[in-house]
TIDREN-663353 format. One record per atom (N, C-alpha, C): residue in one letter; z, x, y. Coordinates in steps of 0.05 Angstrom, whole numbers, plus 5000, padded with zeros to 4 digits. Example, Ala and Ser with C-alpha at 12.3 -4.5 7.8 and 13.67 -1.06 7.14 Angstrom:
<pts>
A515652644886/A515652464910/A515652644934/S514252574955/S514352734979/S515752585001/
</pts>
This chain:
<pts>
X492556304689/X490456494680/X491156774690/X493256904679/X494057174688/X491857374684/X490357354662/X488357564656/X485957544675/X485657314689/X483457284708/X484257354737/X486757414741/X487657464769/X486357704782/X485457884765/X484158134776/X481658064792/X480357834786/X477957764800/X478457684829/X480957624836/X481657544863/X482657774881/X482858014869/X484258224883/X482458414900/X479858384897/X478158574911/X477858504941/X477858714958/X477358674986/X475558894997/X474059004979/X472359234985/X469959155003/X469359325023/X467059275040/X464459315024/X462459155031/X459859195018/X459759084989/X461758914982/X461858824955/X459658614949/X458758464970/X456558274966/X454058414957/X453358644969/X451058794961/X451458904933/X453858984927/X454459084900/X454158864879/X455158624886/X454858404867/X451958334863/X450358344885/X447558274882/X446158464863/X446958714864/X445758914845/X446658864817/X449258794813/X450358744786/X449158494774/X448358294791/X447158054780/X444458094766/X443258324771/X440658394760/X440958554734/X443358604725/X443858764702/X443158614676/X442658754655/X442158634629/X444758644612/X446858764623/X449358774609/X450758504613/X451058354591/X452158084592/X455058074601/X456558274592/X459358294600/X459658344630/X458058534640/X458158594669/X457258354685/X455158214675/X454157984689/X456257764692/X457557704669/X459657494670/X461957574688/X462757834687/X464857934705/X464157904734/X461657964740/X460657944768/X460757654778/X459757474761/X459757184769/X462557084773/X464457174756/X467257094759/X468357194785/X467557434793/X468557544819/X467357384842/X464857294839/X463657134860/X464956864863/X465556744840/X466956484840/X469756514852/X471056734845/X473756784856/X473656804886/X471656954896/X471356984925/X470656714938/X469056554925/X468356284935/X470856114936/X472556134916/X475055974914/X476956024937/X477156274946/X478956344967/X477756324995/X475256214996/X474056155021/X472056365032/X471456565017/X469556765026/X466756665023/X465056725043/X462256635042/X460656805024/X459956695001/X458156844982/X455456694980/X454856535000/X452356385001/X449856565000/X449956815012/X447656985011/X446757054983/X448457024963/X447857094936/X446556854921/X445956634934/X445156384921/X442756434903/X440656544914/X438256584898/X438756764874/X440356974878/X440857164857/X442457034834/X444356864842/X445956724821/X444256524806/X442656374821/X440956174808/X439056294788/X438156534794/X436356674775/X437656744748/X440356724747/X441856784722/X442356534706/X441356304714/X442056054701/X440956044672/X438756164667/X437556144640/X438956344622/X441256254612/X442856404593/X443856224571/X444456344548/X445456184526/X448556194525/X449756344543/X452656364544/X453656114560/X455055934546/X455955684558/X457955734581/X459755924577/X461755984597/X460456084623/X458456264620/X457056364643/X455456144657/X454255974640/X452655744651/X454455564668/X456855504658/X458755334673/X459455454700/X459855724700/X460555854725/X458355844745/X455855884735/X453555874753/X453155584764/X453455394746/X453255114755/X455355044776/X457755144772/X459855104792/X459055214819/X457955454819/X456955584844/X454755414856/X452955314839/X450655164849/X451654904863/X453554774851/X454654524862/X455754574890/X457154804894/X458454864919/X456554934941/X454355064935/X452655174956/X449855044957/X449254854939/X446554734939/X446054574965/X448054444976/X447654285000/X446854455024/X447954705025/X447254875048/X444655035043/X443655015018/X441055155011/X439254964996/X438554725007/X437054534991/X434354634982/X433054794999/X430354884991/X430455074967/X432455244967/X432755434944/X433855284920/X435455084925/X436654934902/X434554804885/X432254734897/X430154614881/X429154804859/X429455064864/X428555254844/X430055234818/X432555114820/X434155094796/X433554844780/X431854664791/X431354414778/X430154454750/X428254634748/X426954674721/X428954754700/X430954914708/X432954994689/X434754754681/X435454594701/X436954354695/X435454164676/X432954124682/X431353944664/X431154064636/X430754324635/X430554454608/X433254424594/X435454474608/X438054454595/X438754164587/X437653964601/X438153684594/X436853614568/X435053784557/X433753734531/X434553944510/X436754094516/X437754294498/X438854164472/X438554304450/X439654184424/X442754154425/X444054314442/X447054294444/X447754064462/X449153854452/X449853624469/X451653704493/X453253904490/X454953984512/X453354094536/X451254244529/X449454354550/X447854124563/X446953934547/X445553704558/X447353554577/X449753504569/X451653354587/X452253514612/X452553784608/X453253954631/X451053954652/X448553954642/X446253954661/X446153694677/X446553464663/X446453204676/X448753174696/X451153264687/X453453244705/X453053414730/X452053654727/X451653834750/X449553724769/X447353614759/X445353504776/X446453264792/X448253114779/X449452884793/X451352974815/X452553214811/X454453314831/X453153454855/X450653544851/X449153674872/X447953454890/X449353394912/X448653164929/X446453254949/X444153304939/X441853384955/X439553184950/X438553054971/X436552854968/X434052954954/X433353204959/X430853314947/X431053344917/X433553354906/X433853384877/X434153114863/X434852904878/X435352644866/X432952544849/X430552574860/X428252474845/X427952614818/X428652874818/X428353034793/X430552954773/X432652834782/X434952754765/X434352514748/X432552344757/X432152084744/X431252104715/X429252264710/X428252284682/X430252404663/X431552624670/X433752724652/X435952514648/X436652374670/X438752174668/X437951944650/X435451864652/X434451644635/X434651724606/X433951964599/X434152064572/X437152074563/X438852174581/X441652204574/X443051934569/X442151724583/X443351464578/X442651354551/X440551464539/X439751374512/X440251594491/X441651794499/X442152024481/X443651934456/X442952054433/X444351984408/X447352074408/X447952274424/X450752374424/X452352214445/X454652104437/X456351944456/X457452114479/X457852374475/X458852544497/X456852554520/X454352564513/X452252574534/X452052294547/X452252084532/X452051814543/X454351754563/X456751834555/X459051774573/X458851934599/X457752184597/X457352344621/X455152224638/X453052124626/X450852014641/X451751754655/X453551604643/X454551354656/X455851414683/X457551624684/X458851694709/X456751804729/X454751934718/X452652054735/X451151834750/X450851604738/X449451374751/X450951294776/X453651284774/X455251214798/X454951424820/X454851674812/X454451884832/X451651864845/X449651804829/X446951774840/X446851534859/X448251324852/X448351074868/X449451134896/X451451314898/X452651374923/X450751534941/X448751664929/X446751814944/X444351644951/X443351494931/X440951324935/X441151074918/X442350864930/X442850624914/X440250474906/X438250484924/X435650354917/X434350474893/X434550734891/X433350874868/X434650784842/X437250754842/X438750674818/X437750394809/X437350214828/X436449944821/X433549954811/X431850094826/X429050104819/X428550224791/X430050424784/X429650554758/X431150414735/X432450194740/X433750044719/X436250164708/X437550334723/X439950464712/X442350274710/X442450074728/X444549874726/X444449724700/X442049644692/X441749494667/X442549664644/X441849924645/X442550104623/X445550134622/X446950144645/X449850154644/X451049914630/X449849674635/X450949434622/X450449444592/X448249564584/X447849604555/X450049784543/X450749994558/X452750184549/X455550064548/X455949844563/X458649714563/X459249584536/X457349564518/X457849464491/X457149684471/X457249934479/X456650154462/X458750174439/X457950304418/X459750324395/X461950534400/X461550714420/X463550914426/X465350814449/X468050814445/X469750704466/X469750854492/X469351124491/X469251274516/X466751214532/X464551154518/X462151074532/X462550804546/X463950624532/X464550364543/X466250394568/X468350554566/X470250584588/X468750704613/X467150914608/X465751044630/X463650864643/X462350714626/X460250534637/X461550314655/X463850214646/X465250014661/X466350134687/X467450374685/X468350514710/X466150554730/X463750624720/X461450674737/X460650404750/X460550194735/X459749934746/X461749844767/X464349884763/X466349814783/X465949974808/X465450234805/X464950404828/X462450314844/X460350244829/X457950164842/X458249894857/X459849724846/X460349464858/X462649464878/X463449704887/X465649724907/X468249604898/X468949644873/X471549544863/X471449254854/X469249114858/X469148834850/X468248824820/X470148744803/X469648764774/X469448494760/X469048284776/X469148014764/X466747944747/X464448074752/X462048004737/X461048224718/X462748414713/X461948634695/X462048554666/X464148414658/X464448324631/X463748024629/X462147954608/X461647674602/X462547614574/X462347364565/X463447284539/X461947424516/X459547514520/X458047644499/X459047924492/X459948064513/X460948334508/X463948354507/X465348124509/X468248134510/X469448264486/X468548184462/X469748294438/X469348594436/X467048694443/X466448984442/X468249134461/X468749024485/X470449154505/X473349164495/X474248934484/X477048924473/X477349124451/X475349144433/X475549334410/X475749624419/X474549684442/X474649964451/X477250034466/X478849834472/X481249884489/X483250074476/X483550044450/X485650204436/X484850484430/X482350554432/X481450814423/X480350994445/X480350894470/X479351064491/X481651194505/X481151374524/X483251514538/X484751324557/X487051424567/X488651244583/X487251154609/X485651334621/X484251254645/X481951074639/X480851104615/X478850904605/X480150634601/X482650634591/X484050384588/X484550244614/X485150404635/X485650284662/X483150144671/X480850274668/X478250144677/X477749894661/X478149894635/X477649664619/X479549434625/X482149504628/X484149304634/X483649164661/X482749324681/X482149214707/X479749014705/X477849084689/X475548904686/X476348654670/X478048684650/X478948454635/X480748274653/X482148394671/X483748244690/X482048064708/X479648164715/X477848014732/X476147824717/X476147844691/X474447664674/X475347374676/X473447194679/X474046904681/X473946784654/X476346734642/X476446614616/X475446324616/X474146244595/X472945974593/X475145764587/X477145844572/X479345654565/X481845804559/X483945664552/X486545784546/X486645964522/X485045894502/X485046064477/X483846334483/X481746344499/X480546594506/X482446764524/X483846624542/X485746764559/X487946884542/X488846734522/X490946834504/X490047074488/X487547064479/X486347294465/X486347544482/X485547514507/X485447744525/X488247854530/X490147674534/X492847764540/X494047904516/X493647804492/X494747924468/X493648204463/X491148244470/X490048514466/X491348714485/X492348614507/X493548804527/X496448844524/X497848664511/X500848674510/X501948944501/X500749074480/X501849334472/X501849544494/X500149514514/X499849714535/X502249694554/X503949494552/X506349484569/X508249704562/X507949824539/X509750044531/X508450314535/X506150324548/X504750574551/X506250774570/X505951034564/X507251234580/X506051264608/X503551194611/X502151214636/X502550964653/X503850984676/X504550754692/X502050614702/X499850754706/X497450624715/X496450424694/X496750494669/X495950314647/X497750074647/X500350114650/X502349894651/X501749704673/X501149804697/X500649634720/X498049474716/X496049614705/X493449474699/X493949254679/X495649304659/X496249094639/X497748864652/X499648914669/X501148704682/X499248534700/X497548674714/X495548524730/X493948334713/X493048434690/X491448264672/X493048014663/X495548064655/X497247844646/X497647634668/X498347734692/X498847554715/X496347384721/X494047514721/X491547364727/X490947144707/X491347214681/X490547024660/X492746814654/X495146864665/X497246654662/X496546404678/X494746434697/X493846204712/X492246014695/X491146124673/X489645954654/X491345874631/X492846064620/X494646014597/X497546074605/X498845874617/X501545914627/X503545944604/X505246144605/X507246194584/X509646334597/X511946214597/X514346334608/X515146574591/X514646564565/X515346784547/X513747034554/X511147004559/X509447224567/X510247334594/X511047154612/X511847234639/X514347414637/X516247344620/X518647504617/X518147784607/X515947814592/X515448074580/X514548284600/X513748204624/X512848394643/X515248514659/X517548384657/X519848464673/X520948744665/X521548794638/X522649054631/X520949294639/X518249294634/X516749524643/X516749564673/X516749344688/X516849374717/X519549504726/X521749414714/X524349524721/X524549814712/X523349884689/X523250164680/X521950344700/X519950254714/X518550414733/X520250484757/X522450334761/X524250394784/X525950644778/X525650754755/X527051004749/X525251244750/X522751204758/X520751414759/X520851554787/X518851714793/X518751854818/X518551644841/X519251734865/X519451554888/X516751414893/X514551564891/X511951454897/X511251224877/X511951274852/X511451064832/X513250834836/X515750884844/X517550664850/X516450484872/X515350614893/X514250454915/X511950274906/X510150384889/X507950224879/X509049994862/X511050054845/X512249844828/X513549634846/X515049714866/X516349524884/X514349344899/X512149464907/X510049314921/X508849104902/X508449194877/X507349004857/X509348784851/X511948854849/X513948654844/X513948444866/X513748534891/X513648354914/X511348164912/X508948264904/X506648094901/X507047894878/X508247984856/X508747804833/X510647584841/X512647644857/X514647444865/X513447234884/X511247304897/X509947094913/X508846874896/X508046934871/X507146734852/X509346624834/X511246794827/X513346714808/X516046794821/X517146644839/X519446724856/X521946794840/X522346674817/X524946704804/X524846914781/X522647044777/X522247214753/X524247444752/X525047554775/X526747794776/X529647734784/X530347474785/X533047404794/X535247534777/X534847554751/X536947654733/X537147954734/X535148084744/X535148384744/X535548484773/X537048334789/X537248404817/X538648674822/X540348764803/X541749014807/X539849254806/X537549214794/X535549434793/X534549504820/X534949324840/X533849364867/X536049464886/X538349524876/X540449644893/X539449934900/X539950014924/X538950274934/X540750494923/X539350724916/X540850964908/X541051154931/X542951324930/X543451504953/X541151694959/X539651764938/X537451954941/X534751814943/X534651554946/X532151414950/X531051484978/X528451544980/X527251585006/X527251325022/X526951345048/X527251115066/X525250895058/X522750965052/X520750755047/X521350595022/X522650725003/X523550584978/X525850394985/X527750495000/X530150335008/X529250085023/X527450115042/X526549885057/X525249675039/X523649765021/X522249585003/X524249444984/X526349584975/X528349464959/X529949254974/X530449305000/X531849095016/X530148845018/X527548875022/X525848635023/X525948474998/X526048614975/X526048474949/X528848354944/X530948494952/X533648384948/X533948114962/X532748084985/X532847824999/X531447614983/X529147694971/X527547494956/X528847414929/X530447594917/X531647524891/X534347384895/X535247354920/X537847234925/X537946944917/X539946864902/X540446584896/X543546544895/X544346304889/X547246244889/X548746404868/X547346484847/X548746624826/X549246924831/X547647044849/X547947324854/X548447404883/X548547204901/X548647264929/X551247414936/X553447354922/X556047494928/X555747794923/X554647874900/X554248154894/X552348294914/X550248154921/X548248264939/X549448304967/X551148114976/X552348145002/X554248375003/X555748424981/X557548654980/X555848914984/X553648924970/X551849154972/X550749195000/X549848975011/X548648985038/X550749065059/X553148975056/X555249055075/X555749355074/X555549465049/X555949755046/X553649905059/X551249795056/X548949925069/X549149925099/X550349715111/X550549695140/X552149925152/X553650065136/X555250295147/X553950555142/X551450555133/X550050815127/X549450965153/X549051225149/X548551395173/X545651355183/X543851265165/X541151215174/X541150955190/X540850975216/X541150745234/X539050525228/X536550605223/X534450405218/X535050255192/X535950405171/X536650285146/X539050095149/X540950175165/X543250005171/X542449745185/X540649775204/X539749535219/X538249345200/X536649455182/X535149285164/X536949155144/X539149285136/X541149165118/X542448925131/X543048955157/X544248735172/X542348505175/X539748565180/X537748355181/X537548205154/X537848365132/X537748245105/X540048055101/X542348115111/X544647935109/X543947665122/X542747685146/X541947435160/X539847285144/X537947425131/X535947295115/X537247155091/X539347275080/X540747135057/X542046875067/X543146885091/X544346645102/X542346415105/X539846485112/X537746285115/X536746185089/X536546365068/X535346285043/X537346155024/X539946205027/X541946085009/X544045945027/X543445695036/X545245555055/X548145535045/X548545505019/X551245475009/X553045715015/X551745945019/X553346195024/X552946295053/X551946115071/X551546205098/X554146285111/X556346145105/X558946215117/X559846495108/X559346565082/X559946835072/X558347045087/X555846985093/X554147165108/X555147205136/X555946985149/X556946995176/X559547155177/X561247115157/X563747275156/X563147575153/X561147635137/X560347915134/X559448035160/X557947885176/X556947975201/X559248015221/X561147835220/X563447865238/X565048115232/X565248185206/X566648425199/X565148675210/X562548655209/X560848875220/X561248895250/X561448665263/X561848665292/X564548795299/X566548745283/X569248845288/X569349155286/X567349275273/X567249565271/X566749695298/X565549535317/X564949635344/X562949855344/X561449885322/X559250085322/X556949965338/X556050105358/X554249985378/X551849855365/X550250005350/X547649895340/X548149675320/X550349695304/X551049485284/X551749225298/X553349245319/X554149005334/X551648865346/X549949025358/X547548905371/X545748775350/X545348905328/X543548785307/X544848535296/X547448535293/X548848295283/X548548055302/X548648115328/X548247895348/X545447775346/X543447945342/X540747855339/X540447675315/X541747765293/X541647605268/X543147345271/X545447355283/X547047105287/X545546895304/X543946995323/X542446805339/X540646635321/X539346755301/X537546605283/X539146425265/X541546505257/X543246335241/X544146095257/X544846135282/X545645905300/X543345705302/X540945815305/X538645635307/X538145475281/X538645605259/X538145475233/X540345275226/X542745335235/X545045145229/X546345075256/X545044905272/X546044845299/X548744705298/X550544805314/X553244685317/X555144755294/X554244905274/X555944955251/X557945185255/X557145375271/X558745625274/X559545675303/X560445465316/X561245485344/X563645675348/X565345685328/X567745855330/X567046155331/X564646225324/X563746505324/X562946595351/X562246405369/X561046475394/X562946635412/X565446555413/X567346695430/X567746995422/X568047065396/X568147345389/X565647505397/X563347365397/X560847505404/X560947585434/X561947405450/X562047455479/X563747695486/X565547765469/X567247995475/X565848265470/X563348245459/X561848485453/X559948565475/X560248445499/X558348485521/X558148785528/X560248935527/X560149215536/X558549385516/X558049285492/X556549435472/X553549415475/X552649235492/X549849155492/X548249345510/X546249465499/X544249615515/X541349565504/X541249425481/X538649365469/X537549105480/X535049095489/X533948845501/X534048605482/X533548645456/X533648425437/X536448315435/X538448495434/X541148405432/X542048255457/X541248355480/X541948215505/X540647945506/X538147935499/X536747675499/X538047475480/X538847575457/X540147395437/X542747285448/X544447465460/X547047365470/X546547175493/X544647235510/X544047055533/X543046785522/X541446785501/X540546535489/X542946375479/X544846505466/X547246375455/X548846255478/X549046395500/X550546295523/X549246035534/X546546035534/X545245795544/X545445555525/X545345605499/X545545395479/X548345275478/X550345445480/X553145355478/X554645365505/X553145305526/X554245325553/X556645155557/X556744915546/X559044745551/X561444805534/X561244995516/X563445045497/X564645325500/X563645475520/X564645745524/X565845755553/X568345805555/X569645795581/X568546005601/X567746235591/X566946455609/X563946465613/X562546255606/X559546275608/X558646345636/X559846215657/X558946265684/X559346565691/X561646675685/X562146955692/X560247145677/X559747075651/X557947255636/X555147245646/X554146995653/X551446975664/X551347105691/X553447085707/X553547215733/X553247515731/X554547625710/X554347915705/X551548005700/X550147845684/X547347915678/X545547865702/X545947655717/X544247595740/X544547815761/X546947915764/X547348125785/X545648375779/X544948425754/X543448665748/X540648595737/X539648355744/X537148255732/X534748435739/X534848555762/X532548725770/X532348975753/X534449045739/X534449285722/X533749225693/X533448965687/X533048885659/X530048865653/X529248905627/X526448865619/X525648575621/X523048525621/X522048255625/X523148055604/X523348135579/X524247955558/X527047855564/X528748025575/X531447945582/X531447765606/X529747825626/X529547665650/X528647375643/X526647355626/X525647085618/X527846925604/X529347045586/X531446905572/X533746835591/X534347015609/X536546965628/X535846735647/X533346725655/X532446495672/X532846235657/X531946215632/X532145965617/X535045895612/X536646085604/X539446025597/X541045945622/X540446065645/X541845985670/X541145705678/X538645625675/X537845355681/X539145155661/X539245235636/X540545065615/X543545025622/X544845245631/X547645235638/X548045035661/X546345055681/X546644875704/X546244585696/X544344535678/X543844255669/X546044145651/X547244325636/X549444235618/X552144225633/X552544405651/X555144425666/X554644435696/X553644215708/X552944225736/X555444275754/X555144465772/X557244525791/X556044675814/X557544705836/X556544845859/X556045135852/X557845255836/X557545535828/X555045575811/X554645385792/X552245395775/X549745365791/X549845185811/X547445135828/X546845395844/X548845525854/X548445775869/X547245985852/X548145995827/X547146195808/X544146145801/X543445885797/X540745815792/X538945885815/X539845815839/X538245875863/X537746175866/X539746335860/X539546625862/X537446735843/X537446645818/X535546755799/X532746645803/X532546385813/X529946285819/X528746425843/X530346495862/X529346645886/X528346915877/X529847055860/X528947315850/X526347285835/X526147095817/X523747065800/X521246995816/X521546835837/X519246745852/X518446925875/X520247085885/X519647245908/X519747545903/X521647635887/X522047925883/X520648025858/X520247855838/X519147955813/X516047975815/X515048175802/X512148215801/X510848125775/X512648025757/X511647945730/X510647655731/X508047605725/X506947325728/X508247125710/X508947195685/X510247005667/X512946905678/X514547095687/X517147025698/X516846845723/X514946925740/X514446775765/X513546485758/X511646465740/X510646195733/X512746015720/X514446135703/X516545975690/X518545885712/X519146065730/X521145995751/X520045765768/X517445765775/X516345545791/X516445285775/X515945295749/X516145055733/X518944935734/X520945115729/X523745015730/X524444905758/X523545045779/X524244965806/X523144685812/X520644635804/X519444375809/X520844155792/X521544225767/X522944035750/X525643955762/X527144155771/X529744105783/X529543955809/X527444015825/X527043875850/X526343585846/X524943525824/X523943255820/X526143075808/X527343165786/X529342995773/X530843165752/X533443185755/X534943345736/X535043235708/X534942965706/X534942845679/X532342925664/X530142905678/X527542985665/X527643285658/X528743445677/X528943735671/X530743785647/X532843635644/X534643675621/X533243605595/X531643385596/X530143305571/X528143525563/X527043665583/X525043865577/X526344135569/X528244225585/X529344495581/X531244505558/X532844295554/X534944305534/X534144155508/X531544105506/X530543965481/X531044135457/X531344005434/X531744155409/X529244305402/X529544555395/X527244725387/X527044725356/X524644775345/X524344775316/X526044985303/X526944925279/X528645115264/X526945355255/X528045595253/X526545825244/X525645795215/X523245895209/X522245865182/X523346085165/
</pts>
């Protein structure tokens, strides 16, 4: 609006008094110019509240543009001047009965936006008339106004029967009235749209879907998604009316359509219909990052119900160099879910590449994803382990440590299968400074105590610095040392156990460590066979 920029340029002292004088003029051009300057000052944060009464006195005008400006001012300052705002009620009521439907709608809309309790009572009669107005523009405006009134005084909306009138409007002959009435009902019911549409109004709602605006379509589709179909044929009818919306340019419409299809597929199952939602979802992954994230979150939810639906389009979830971190993380989660024997090789190549990224957290998550692939596709677990060993050979500190944590879970899932990997892991001791990585390696030492030649020396190294370790490492070290003694009893192992038990029971201030040490001490004192059955028992596989 270049021609209106002049209204924002004034900084003259005493201009409020000057504007007050100009508001009393009979010159319509000067009056409109003055109101524009007041609105401009209000827009940039200047306090023009002292002019409230003077501006309100100008409301009775036939100039629609001027009336809109004054109504905008009234909406902004009515809350801080509720007593004076009541003076404008008569003008609002008069305008709500104007022959011009745009003025009638403007009056009702403005009264709904003025969130002042004293004005609410005066809004009811004009709103009641507007809901029955012969012009659809007024009716659709009144429908939204009911939702606004409900947020101010919900009891009044119920007592005056406005909810019932909204339900009548949901089968109106005008599609925009239908869309707005449904939107208002959803807003009033706090997003719960399951009881808004019934079988009697279903046909009218479906008929309005193709001719209302895109945001009206979103409201209708969401309500149709929540509608409880009586049988498969009705579900098919609802789905077929929504299918063309999969090609809509507005992604909100597309997502609402997909939600509808997913919900009603529970009644009318069809693999062909299910496949039709895949292309539009994949298309959304080429949109802006924020839309991508919403699409990815929706895809994740869909896969909880239909796990294999996106297996063939797995390459769409490969990360791009310019993807923001939150999109990359979500793509990694989905890549793990779409992994199967047919695509795991390609996905592992991609994940290995991600593990060398400069973003450390992204690299760590990629390594964790490799481990998740090993658990979800057992036939390729060896390939995943080989990939992790290659990462360990890079000697990159954080990558090595994350790989050890992941391998611990793989060892738990496939006990005894990858014993040959244990020795290379032990050579990575100097890289460890992360508590989780230390705990994981110590766990491996305890589990494979009888198969690693240097277990005693490695455990001795950790025990010597136990006082400097966090509690999680101390707890794991205590358990693994006891396991080592039970699996490989010797005088050196006994000395090591006594040393760590003494530290845990006398020097440590952590109650969990102390209690666990006393349990182990009493078990060992009573019977080593019983202790072995308890401490070295097989633990459940990771889920």
